[in-house]
DRENVOZA-75807 format. One record per atom (N, C-alpha, C): residue number from 1; atom name; x, y, z. Coordinates in nm, 4 decimals. Example, Ala and Ser with C-alpha at 12.3 -4.5 7.8 and 13.67 -1.06 7.14 Angstrom:
2
     n   atom          x          y          z
     1      N     1.3190    -0.5690     0.7800
     1     CA     1.2300    -0.4500     0.7800
     1      C     1.3200    -0.3300     0.7800
     2      N     1.2850    -0.2250     0.7080
     2     CA     1.3670    -0.1060     0.7140
     2      C     1.2900     0.0030     0.7870
This chain:
189
     n   atom          x          y          z
     1      N     8.4534     9.9011    17.6991
     1     CA     8.4294     9.8576    17.8668
     1      C     8.4935     9.6842    17.8034
     2      N     8.6546     9.6356    17.9097
     2     CA     8.6845     9.5803    17.9244
     2      C     8.5778     9.4251    17.9020
     3      N     8.6577     9.3471    17.9113
     3     CA     8.6049     9.2111    17.9238
     3      C     8.6079     9.1201    18.0536
     4      N     8.5113     9.0958    18.1041
     4     CA     8.5130     9.0497    18.1877
     4      C     8.5803     8.8486    18.2232
     5      N     8.6405     8.8853    18.3067
     5     CA     8.7503     8.7208    18.3725
     5      C     8.6491     8.6328    18.3997
     6      N     8.5106     8.6616    18.3551
     6     CA     8.4426     8.4698    18.3656
     6      C     8.3808     8.4783    18.2556
     7      N     8.3798     8.3208    18.1875
     7     CA     8.3140     8.3027    18.0610
     7      C     8.1951     8.3684    18.0568
     8      N     8.1572     8.3971    17.9309
     8     CA     8.0291     8.4478    17.9842
     8      C     7.9132     8.3404    17.9501
     9      N     7.9758     8.2071    17.9062
     9     CA     7.8699     8.0654    17.8426
     9      C     7.8393     8.0283    17.9290
    10      N     7.9551     7.9729    18.0075
    10     CA     7.9986     7.8638    18.0922
    10      C     7.9908     7.9511    18.2193
    11      N     8.0672     8.0271    18.2614
    11     CA     8.0693     8.1140    18.4049
    11      C     8.2185     8.0712    18.4252
    12      N     8.2997     8.0286    18.4155
    12     CA     8.3967     7.9403    18.4397
    12      C     8.5114     8.0759    18.4427
    13      N     8.6241     8.1003    18.5451
    13     CA     8.7271     8.1894    18.5639
    13      C     8.8144     8.1631    18.4543
    14      N     8.8722     8.2509    18.3738
    14     CA     8.9034     8.2827    18.2512
    14      C     9.0840     8.2764    18.2860
    15      N     9.1330     8.2457    18.2059
    15     CA     9.2697     8.2418    18.2074
    15      C     9.3536     8.3861    18.1646
    16      N     9.4416     8.4174    18.1784
    16     CA     9.5040     8.5995    18.1950
    16      C     9.5498     8.5789    17.9696
    17      N     9.5893     8.4348    18.0068
    17     CA     9.6994     8.4349    17.8736
    17      C     9.6424     8.3121    17.7913
    18      N     9.4971     8.2494    17.7838
    18     CA     9.4138     8.2695    17.6206
    18      C     9.3402     8.3443    17.6247
    19      N     9.2329     8.3115    17.4799
    19     CA     9.2034     8.4649    17.4153
    19      C     9.0553     8.2850    17.4130
    20      N     9.0453     8.1596    17.4649
    20     CA     8.9624     8.0888    17.4731
    20      C     8.9115     8.0918    17.6241
    21      N     8.7508     8.0065    17.7198
    21     CA     8.7203     7.9514    17.7876
    21      C     8.8317     7.7369    17.7715
    22      N     8.8579     7.7812    17.8901
    22     CA     8.9184     7.6586    17.8847
    22      C     8.8355     7.5364    17.8989
    23      N     8.7655     7.5497    17.9522
    23     CA     8.6298     7.4409    18.0030
    23      C     8.5222     7.3863    17.9062
    24      N     8.4748     7.5446    17.8175
    24     CA     8.3892     7.5058    17.7297
    24      C     8.4146     7.5370    17.5857
    25      N     8.5330     7.6697    17.5943
    25     CA     8.6218     7.7022    17.4517
    25      C     8.5644     7.8020    17.3894
    26      N     8.4340     7.8585    17.4378
    26     CA     8.3537     7.9661    17.3750
    26      C     8.5110     8.1005    17.3931
    27      N     8.4984     8.1767    17.2811
    27     CA     8.5872     8.2693    17.2446
    27      C     8.5869     8.4185    17.3811
    28      N     8.6902     8.4109    17.4160
    28     CA     8.7059     8.5535    17.5198
    28      C     8.7593     8.6332    17.4463
    29      N     8.6551     8.7541    17.4075
    29     CA     8.6879     8.9020    17.3350
    29      C     8.7267     9.0430    17.4635
    30      N     8.8223     9.0896    17.4069
    30     CA     8.9091     9.1947    17.4771
    30      C     8.8300     9.3638    17.5343
    31      N     8.7425     9.3427    17.4053
    31     CA     8.6569     9.4288    17.4348
    31      C     8.5306     9.4320    17.4217
    32      N     8.4050     9.4524    17.5229
    32     CA     8.3032     9.3994    17.4847
    32      C     8.1752     9.4636    17.4212
    33      N     8.1379     9.4738    17.3505
    33     CA     7.9743     9.5570    17.3353
    33      C     7.9134     9.5796    17.4531
    34      N     7.8585     9.7674    17.4435
    34     CA     7.7780     9.7754    17.5748
    34      C     7.6527     9.8727    17.5079
    35      N     7.5904     9.8814    17.6111
    35     CA     7.4576     9.9569    17.5632
    35      C     7.5033    10.1304    17.5463
    36      N     7.4507    10.1638    17.5129
    36     CA     7.4350    10.3459    17.4342
    36      C     7.3852    10.4199    17.5261
    37      N     7.5128    10.5280    17.5655
    37     CA     7.5251    10.6181    17.6620
    37      C     7.3924    10.6951    17.7053
    38      N     7.3777    10.7291    17.5429
    38     CA     7.2925    10.8283    17.5079
    38      C     7.1734    10.8430    17.3815
    39      N     7.0459    10.8249    17.4660
    39     CA     6.9646    10.7423    17.3890
    39      C     6.8622    10.9122    17.2847
    40      N     6.9923    10.9321    17.1705
    40     CA     6.9401    11.0217    17.0663
    40      C     7.0283    11.1345    17.1108
    41      N     7.0627    11.2045    17.2055
    41     CA     7.0818    11.2876    17.2244
    41      C     7.1881    11.3444    17.1769
    42      N     7.2381    11.5020    17.1385
    42     CA     7.3704    11.4950    17.1591
    42      C     7.4295    11.5185    17.2774
    43      N     7.5259    11.4717    17.2952
    43     CA     7.6446    11.5569    17.3526
    43      C     7.7202    11.6987    17.3875
    44      N     7.7289    11.7450    17.3053
    44     CA     7.8018    11.8787    17.2070
    44      C     7.6815    11.9581    17.2208
    45      N     7.5731    11.9309    17.1626
    45     CA     7.4622    12.0833    17.1671
    45      C     7.4848    12.1534    17.3001
    46      N     7.4930    12.2461    17.3125
    46     CA     7.4656    12.3146    17.3647
    46      C     7.3360    12.3710    17.3770
    47      N     7.3156    12.4009    17.4982
    47     CA     7.1055    12.4326    17.5183
    47      C     7.1028    12.5705    17.5975
    48      N     7.0519    12.6219    17.5488
    48     CA     7.0307    12.7963    17.6106
    48      C     6.8741    12.8035    17.7312
    49      N     6.9458    12.7375    17.8439
    49     CA     6.8982    12.7876    17.9957
    49      C     6.8523    12.8655    18.0116
    50      N     6.9106    13.0163    18.0122
    50     CA     6.8692    13.1126    18.0919
    50      C     6.8321    13.2206    17.9960
    51      N     6.8282    13.3504    18.0428
    51     CA     6.7539    13.5185    17.9088
    51      C     6.9118    13.5142    17.8184
    52      N     7.0205    13.5194    17.8749
    52     CA     7.1010    13.5011    17.8570
    52      C     7.1969    13.3938    17.6994
    53      N     7.1395    13.3804    17.6595
    53     CA     7.2763    13.2262    17.5334
    53      C     7.3103    13.2255    17.5315
    54      N     7.4313    13.1962    17.4927
    54     CA     7.5286    13.1980    17.4212
    54      C     7.5247    13.1839    17.2549
    55      N     7.5716    13.2700    17.1678
    55     CA     7.5965    13.2166    17.0644
    55      C     7.7085    13.2822    16.9965
    56      N     7.6765    13.2772    16.8175
    56     CA     7.8108    13.2885    16.7608
    56      C     7.7802    13.4062    16.7401
    57      N     7.9068    13.5250    16.7173
    57     CA     7.9373    13.6501    16.6433
    57      C     8.0689    13.6862    16.6348
    58      N     8.0362    13.7724    16.4733
    58     CA     8.1696    13.8772    16.4858
    58      C     8.2322    13.9613    16.4764
    59      N     8.0830    14.0247    16.6014
    59     CA     8.1209    14.1861    16.6568
    59      C     8.1194    14.1905    16.8120
    60      N     8.1090    14.0613    16.8688
    60     CA     8.1122    14.0574    17.0332
    60      C     8.3388    14.0299    17.0585
    61      N     8.3761    14.0414    17.1229
    61     CA     8.5102    13.9703    17.2000
    61      C     8.4307    13.8702    17.2726
    62      N     8.5193    13.7374    17.2267
    62     CA     8.4558    13.6353    17.3198
    62      C     8.6213    13.5441    17.3142
    63      N     8.6460    13.4245    17.3570
    63     CA     8.7879    13.4069    17.4705
    63      C     8.8849    13.3377    17.3344
    64      N     8.8329    13.3505    17.2461
    64     CA     8.9762    13.3339    17.1360
    64      C     8.9010    13.4399    17.0133
    65      N     8.8435    13.5352    17.0484
    65     CA     8.7553    13.6303    16.9154
    65      C     8.8348    13.7624    16.9501
    66      N     8.8972    13.8537    16.9148
    66     CA     8.8814    13.9854    16.9025
    66      C     8.6991    14.0748    16.9175
    67      N     8.7498    14.1808    16.9292
    67     CA     8.6568    14.2486    16.9622
    67      C     8.6608    14.3686    16.8466
    68      N     8.5362    14.4246    16.8282
    68     CA     8.5120    14.4615    16.7029
    68      C     8.6209    14.5684    16.7112
    69      N     8.7013    14.6440    16.7745
    69     CA     8.8255    14.7547    16.7231
    69      C     8.9147    14.6419    16.7505
    70      N     8.9364    14.5360    16.7516
    70     CA     9.1159    14.4533    16.7666
    70      C     9.0396    14.4149    16.6226
    71      N     8.9841    14.4036    16.5825
    71     CA     8.9266    14.3011    16.4114
    71      C     9.0095    14.4380    16.3414
    72      N     8.9814    14.5046    16.3535
    72     CA     8.9637    14.6406    16.2478
    72      C     9.0872    14.6532    16.2751
    73      N     9.1654    14.6578    16.3473
    73     CA     9.2955    14.7323    16.3413
    73      C     9.4105    14.6459    16.2980
    74      N     9.3732    14.4490    16.3036
    74     CA     9.4417    14.3877    16.2810
    74      C     9.3906    14.3524    16.1428
    75      N     9.2644    14.4269    16.0685
    75     CA     9.2161    14.4167    15.9258
    75      C     9.3530    14.4987    15.8721
    76      N     9.3541    14.6544    15.8980
    76     CA     9.4541    14.7495    15.9006
    76      C     9.5652    14.7580    15.8772
    77      N     9.6207    14.6443    15.9931
    77     CA     9.7584    14.5772    15.9465
    77      C     9.7613    14.5281    15.8204
    78      N     9.6982    14.4203    15.7963
    78     CA     9.7314    14.3495    15.6691
    78      C     9.6775    14.4066    15.5654
    79      N     9.6038    14.4954    15.5853
    79     CA     9.5861    14.5896    15.4214
    79      C     9.7476    14.6438    15.4113
    80      N     9.8008    14.7323    15.5163
    80     CA     9.9265    14.8115    15.5084
    80      C    10.0155    14.7482    15.4408
    81      N     9.9804    14.5980    15.4530
    81     CA    10.1387    14.5169    15.4309
    81      C    10.1161    14.5305    15.3053
    82      N    10.0671    14.5634    15.1607
    82     CA    10.0602    14.5593    15.0901
    82      C    10.1446    14.6847    15.0114
    83      N    10.1083    14.8007    15.0619
    83     CA    10.2013    14.9331    14.9856
    83      C    10.3337    14.9194    15.0952
    84      N    10.3423    14.8523    15.1904
    84     CA    10.4607    14.8723    15.2500
    84      C    10.5729    14.7470    15.1446
    85      N    10.4943    14.6614    15.0746
    85     CA    10.5808    14.5446    15.0346
    85      C    10.6083    14.6070    14.9027
    86      N    10.5078    14.6723    14.8312
    86     CA    10.5540    14.7194    14.7152
    86      C    10.6711    14.8659    14.7075
    87      N    10.6436    14.9333    14.8175
    87     CA    10.7058    14.9822    14.8116
    87      C    10.8500    14.9471    14.8258
    88      N    10.8961    14.8842    14.8998
    88     CA    10.9721    14.7563    14.9062
    88      C    11.0693    14.6878    14.8354
    89      N    10.9606    14.7320    14.6881
    89     CA    11.0362    14.6338    14.5823
    89      C    10.9872    14.4686    14.5930
    90      N    10.8896    14.4385    14.6598
    90     CA    10.8606    14.3010    14.6717
    90      C    10.7306    14.2949    14.5893
    91      N    10.7754    14.2275    14.4966
    91     CA    10.6117    14.2441    14.3913
    91      C    10.5892    14.0589    14.3851
    92      N    10.6826    13.9507    14.4227
    92     CA    10.6129    13.8404    14.5034
    92      C    10.4649    13.8709    14.5902
    93      N    10.5114    13.9501    14.7087
    93     CA    10.4343    13.9486    14.7798
    93      C    10.2979    14.0080    14.7095
    94      N    10.3098    14.0960    14.6714
    94     CA    10.2308    14.1801    14.5815
    94      C    10.1397    14.0363    14.5142
    95      N    10.2161    14.0053    14.4173
    95     CA    10.1092    13.8882    14.3891
    95      C    10.0827    13.8163    14.4807
    96      N    10.1021    13.7670    14.5881
    96     CA    10.0515    13.6768    14.6301
    96      C     9.9793    13.7206    14.7255
    97      N     9.9430    13.8341    14.7481
    97     CA     9.8306    13.9132    14.8551
    97      C     9.6846    13.9199    14.8755
    98      N     9.5958    13.8469    14.7569
    98     CA     9.4467    13.8286    14.7649
    98      C     9.4902    13.7143    14.8175
    99      N     9.5970    13.5935    14.8497
    99     CA     9.5655    13.4975    14.8780
    99      C     9.5801    13.5404    15.0419
   100      N     9.7061    13.5667    15.0278
   100     CA     9.7855    13.5769    15.1797
   100      C     9.6105    13.7001    15.2637
   101      N     9.5941    13.7505    15.2454
   101     CA     9.4914    13.8825    15.3005
   101      C     9.3864    13.7600    15.3619
   102      N     9.3535    13.7145    15.2342
   102     CA     9.2122    13.6186    15.2098
   102      C     9.2314    13.4988    15.3744
   103      N     9.3369    13.4027    15.3617
   103     CA     9.3517    13.3296    15.4682
   103      C     9.3696    13.4186    15.5945
   104      N     9.4112    13.5049    15.6035
   104     CA     9.4597    13.5940    15.7277
   104      C     9.3398    13.6761    15.7736
   105      N     9.2368    13.7380    15.6672
   105     CA     9.1681    13.8193    15.7455
   105      C     8.9869    13.6895    15.7837
   106      N     9.0234    13.5939    15.7040
   106     CA     8.8993    13.4431    15.7170
   106      C     8.9358    13.4456    15.8941
   107      N     9.0972    13.4082    15.9546
   107     CA     9.1059    13.4544    16.0258
   107      C     9.0578    13.5154    16.2060
   108      N     9.1332    13.6802    16.1158
   108     CA     9.0568    13.7313    16.1898
   108      C     8.9382    13.7979    16.1640
   109      N     8.8072    13.8069    16.1240
   109     CA     8.6914    13.7701    16.1271
   109      C     8.6039    13.6237    16.1339
   110      N     8.6520    13.5433    16.2067
   110     CA     8.5992    13.4129    16.2547
   110      C     8.5323    13.4526    16.3392
   111      N     8.4185    13.3855    16.3662
   111     CA     8.2954    13.3534    16.4658
   111      C     8.3337    13.3077    16.5769
   112      N     8.3325    13.3826    16.6815
   112     CA     8.3626    13.3595    16.8417
   112      C     8.2010    13.2532    16.8834
   113      N     8.2626    13.1844    16.9692
   113     CA     8.1246    13.1837    17.0870
   113      C     8.1356    13.2400    17.1806
   114      N     8.0368    13.3372    17.1761
   114     CA     8.0059    13.4457    17.3279
   114      C     7.9190    13.3349    17.4108
   115      N     8.0106    13.3876    17.5308
   115     CA     7.8606    13.3887    17.6295
   115      C     7.8984    13.5083    17.7358
   116      N     7.7726    13.5461    17.7087
   116     CA     7.7391    13.6739    17.7802
   116      C     7.7213    13.6539    17.9075
   117      N     7.7990    13.7601    17.9983
   117     CA     7.7501    13.7653    18.1343
   117      C     7.5976    13.7713    18.1716
   118      N     7.6083    13.6819    18.2974
   118     CA     7.4667    13.7456    18.3543
   118      C     7.4513    13.8292    18.4480
   119      N     7.3398    13.9239    18.4664
   119     CA     7.3545    14.0373    18.5436
   119      C     7.2215    13.9567    18.6912
   120      N     7.2290    14.0203    18.7521
   120     CA     7.0900    13.9817    18.8471
   120      C     7.0073    13.9783    18.8064
   121      N     6.9859    13.9524    18.7385
   121     CA     6.7679    13.9641    18.6582
   121      C     6.7980    13.7834    18.6544
   122      N     6.6472    13.7524    18.6740
   122     CA     6.6271    13.6447    18.6612
   122      C     6.6010    13.5707    18.5027
   123      N     6.6319    13.4351    18.5088
   123     CA     6.6150    13.4438    18.3587
   123      C     6.4602    13.4038    18.3109
   124      N     6.4815    13.4600    18.1530
   124     CA     6.3480    13.3924    18.1067
   124      C     6.2869    13.3061    18.1281
   125      N     6.1396    13.3308    18.0999
   125     CA     6.0750    13.1848    18.1164
   125      C     6.0155    13.1181    17.9912
   126      N     6.0035    13.0066    17.9937
   126     CA     5.9554    12.8983    17.7963
   126      C     5.8878    13.0439    17.7400
   127      N     5.7887    13.0540    17.8043
   127     CA     5.6946    13.1707    17.7608
   127      C     5.7508    13.2637    17.6612
   128      N     5.7944    13.3539    17.7615
   128     CA     5.9223    13.5000    17.7180
   128      C     5.9904    13.4711    17.6317
   129      N     6.0128    13.3691    17.5953
   129     CA     6.1725    13.2999    17.5011
   129      C     6.1313    13.3631    17.3369
   130      N     6.1906    13.4281    17.2878
   130     CA     6.1748    13.4331    17.1516
   130      C     6.1811    13.2750    17.0597
   131      N     6.1136    13.1943    16.9693
   131     CA     6.1392    13.1463    16.9160
   131      C     6.2735    13.1312    16.7781
   132      N     6.2893    13.0153    16.7721
   132     CA     6.4696    13.0551    16.6929
   132      C     6.4453    13.0435    16.5423
   133      N     6.4115    13.1092    16.4862
   133     CA     6.3793    13.1253    16.3974
   133      C     6.4855    13.1408    16.2575
   134      N     6.4474    13.0681    16.1433
   134     CA     6.5446    13.1163    16.0046
   134      C     6.5374    13.2679    15.9407
   135      N     6.6614    13.3365    15.9174
   135     CA     6.5708    13.4919    15.8377
   135      C     6.4952    13.4422    15.7105
   136      N     6.3917    13.5014    15.6787
   136     CA     6.3370    13.4741    15.5495
   136      C     6.3654    13.5438    15.4560
   137      N     6.3504    13.4879    15.3315
   137     CA     6.4000    13.5593    15.2352
   137      C     6.3527    13.7197    15.1749
   138      N     6.3355    13.7668    15.1875
   138     CA     6.2862    13.9376    15.1478
   138      C     6.2909    13.9356    15.0278
   139      N     6.2601    14.0557    14.9119
   139     CA     6.2658    14.0806    14.7827
   139      C     6.3746    14.1121    14.7743
   140      N     6.4145    14.2389    14.8809
   140     CA     6.5629    14.3160    14.9000
   140      C     6.6498    14.2299    14.8524
   141      N     6.6645    14.0811    14.9228
   141     CA     6.7820    14.0113    14.8982
   141      C     6.7356    13.8913    14.7821
   142      N     6.6714    13.9238    14.7355
   142     CA     6.6100    13.8820    14.5966
   142      C     6.7165    13.9544    14.4636
   143      N     6.7025    14.0901    14.4854
   143     CA     6.7430    14.2295    14.4076
   143      C     6.8467    14.1895    14.4282
   144      N     6.9334    14.1652    14.5448
   144     CA     7.0533    14.1946    14.5279
   144      C     7.1312    14.0697    14.5002
   145      N     7.0705    13.9494    14.5277
   145     CA     7.1451    13.7982    14.4442
   145      C     7.0851    13.8732    14.2879
   146      N     7.0419    13.9162    14.2409
   146     CA     6.9975    13.9047    14.0816
   146      C     7.0986    14.0201    14.0049
   147      N     7.1270    14.1219    14.1496
   147     CA     7.2403    14.1995    14.0442
   147      C     7.3896    14.1618    14.0538
   148      N     7.3744    14.0724    14.1611
   148     CA     7.5464    14.0104    14.1442
   148      C     7.5707    13.9080    14.0388
   149      N     7.4419    13.8915    13.9829
   149     CA     7.4209    13.7861    13.9145
   149      C     7.5188    13.8348    13.7860
   150      N     7.4019    13.9210    13.7766
   150     CA     7.4049    14.0424    13.6292
   150      C     7.5768    14.0821    13.6249
   151      N     7.6579    14.1878    13.7395
   151     CA     7.7572    14.2376    13.7080
   151      C     7.8962    14.0855    13.7361
   152      N     7.8113    13.9822    13.7956
   152     CA     7.9336    13.8979    13.7352
   152      C     7.9646    13.8364    13.5684
   153      N     7.8036    13.8034    13.5620
   153     CA     7.7807    13.7567    13.3611
   153      C     7.8763    13.8269    13.2939
   154      N     7.7784    14.0073    13.3504
   154     CA     7.9102    14.1189    13.2672
   154      C     8.0368    14.0981    13.2852
   155      N     8.1347    14.0848    13.3740
   155     CA     8.2736    14.0847    13.3842
   155      C     8.3199    13.9443    13.3111
   156      N     8.2164    13.8516    13.2916
   156     CA     8.2719    13.7261    13.2116
   156      C     8.2020    13.7728    13.0553
   157      N     8.1297    13.7868    13.0029
   157     CA     8.1322    13.8615    12.8845
   157      C     8.1844    13.9775    12.8627
   158      N     8.2587    14.0658    12.9423
   158     CA     8.3393    14.1746    12.9230
   158      C     8.4511    14.0985    12.9171
   159      N     8.5499    13.9989    12.9752
   159     CA     8.6816    13.9752    12.9925
   159      C     8.6552    13.8788    12.9332
   160      N     8.5859    13.8157    12.8221
   160     CA     8.5540    13.7190    12.6787
   160      C     8.5128    13.8098    12.5838
   161      N     8.5194    13.8799    12.5862
   161     CA     8.4491    13.9457    12.4479
   161      C     8.4831    14.0350    12.3889
   162      N     8.5780    14.1269    12.5671
   162     CA     8.5846    14.2887    12.5560
   162      C     8.7335    14.3133    12.5277
   163      N     8.7610    14.4287    12.5286
   163     CA     8.8639    14.5652    12.4332
   163      C     9.0142    14.5111    12.5574
   164      N     9.1212    14.4538    12.5476
   164     CA     9.1648    14.4633    12.6072
   164      C     9.1997    14.5628    12.7461
   165      N     9.1931    14.6221    12.7604
   165     CA     9.1479    14.8031    12.8333
   165      C     9.0395    14.7282    12.9636
   166      N     8.9658    14.6700    12.9129
   166     CA     8.8046    14.5831    12.9829
   166      C     8.8948    14.4697    13.0819
   167      N     8.9543    14.3946    12.9706
   167     CA     9.0262    14.2772    13.0642
   167      C     9.0832    14.2997    13.1451
   168      N     9.1643    14.3812    13.1289
   168     CA     9.2045    14.4499    13.2175
   168      C     9.1053    14.4996    13.4187
   169      N     9.0728    14.6008    13.3614
   169     CA     8.9653    14.6396    13.4641
   169      C     8.9235    14.5065    13.5419
   170      N     8.8661    14.4260    13.4350
   170     CA     8.8010    14.2906    13.5088
   170      C     8.9016    14.2248    13.6150
   171      N     8.9740    14.2049    13.5673
   171     CA     9.1223    14.1282    13.6077
   171      C     9.1570    14.2272    13.7499
   172      N     9.1272    14.3290    13.6949
   172     CA     9.2221    14.4451    13.8510
   172      C     9.1081    14.4327    13.9885
   173      N     8.9297    14.4317    13.9609
   173     CA     8.8920    14.4755    14.0161
   173      C     8.8173    14.2896    14.0663
   174      N     8.8212    14.2021    14.0218
   174     CA     8.8352    14.0575    13.9998
   174      C     8.9527    13.9949    14.1521
   175      N     9.0696    14.0799    14.1132
   175     CA     9.2065    14.0516    14.2842
   175      C     9.2032    14.1033    14.3751
   176      N     9.0745    14.2754    14.3619
   176     CA     9.0594    14.3432    14.4689
   176      C     8.9137    14.2974    14.5716
   177      N     8.8061    14.2586    14.4674
   177     CA     8.6385    14.1959    14.5587
   177      C     8.6899    14.0399    14.5713
   178      N     8.7554    13.9618    14.5086
   178     CA     8.7495    13.8486    14.4845
   178      C     8.8130    13.7892    14.6221
   179      N     8.8883    13.8165    14.6751
   179     CA     8.9104    13.7692    14.8467
   179      C     8.8067    13.7648    14.9334
   180      N     8.7345    13.9104    14.8883
   180     CA     8.6275    13.9216    14.9822
   180      C     8.5106    13.8625    14.9962
   181      N     8.5398    13.8358    14.8966
   181     CA     8.3639    13.7468    14.8215
   181      C     8.4423    13.5928    14.8388
   182      N     8.5275    13.5534    14.8320
   182     CA     8.5507    13.4279    14.8822
   182      C     8.5780    13.4142    15.0067
   183      N     8.5258    13.5166    15.1264
   183     CA     8.5961    13.5025    15.2768
   183      C     8.4427    13.4617    15.2937
   184      N     8.3541    13.6297    15.2430
   184     CA     8.1998    13.5990    15.2630
   184      C     8.1608    13.4990    15.2210
   185      N     8.1492    13.4273    15.1021
   185     CA     8.1159    13.2735    15.1231
   185      C     8.1551    13.1533    15.0994
   186      N     8.2718    13.1618    15.1541
   186     CA     8.2693    12.9870    15.1550
   186      C     8.3750    13.0476    15.3642
   187      N     8.4711    13.0942    15.3929
   187     CA     8.5706    13.0731    15.4551
   187      C     8.5400    13.1262    15.6122
   188      N     8.3894    13.2237    15.5766
   188     CA     8.2958    13.2579    15.7060
   188      C     8.2716    13.1944    15.7622
   189      N     8.2303    13.0415    15.6810
   189     CA     8.1073    12.9576    15.7631
   189      C     8.1779    12.9031    15.9038
């Protein structure tokens, strides 16, 4: 907020070319502090008011993302560039394909903000709304995590101490599975 054209100390009119009051010599600031507009609330947080709440989704079409059909077609086109590049002798593209595909697939499969259409139904009351809870960790999820760790550590041991054939298999599988893991773990959030 710009400063008023009167002195805050004595109330005299301020000259436009001076940075202080001509009577009491109090400084005249260009910008003055003001009271907070919001009292602890966050302006950009969407609040679901109706029964059909906006949400993040990879499988629904939004204004900035494809639906499932478009995403699958775009993924197929990205994957098809690898055999075409090898067929035309572009081996440098084949070497950089995991990074290129990882970046493209992270953009293709990015979550989109979906605002569902409101049908002619009354919105849910506060009593009818399901509570927003985090997904509980189940025994199956723990078993999958343990399996990932066992496979990963086995691959490291095979790569470090195994024969050349085992190292080649580990490198090949890592170059195929690595971009998908990188996308799922870090780029999809």
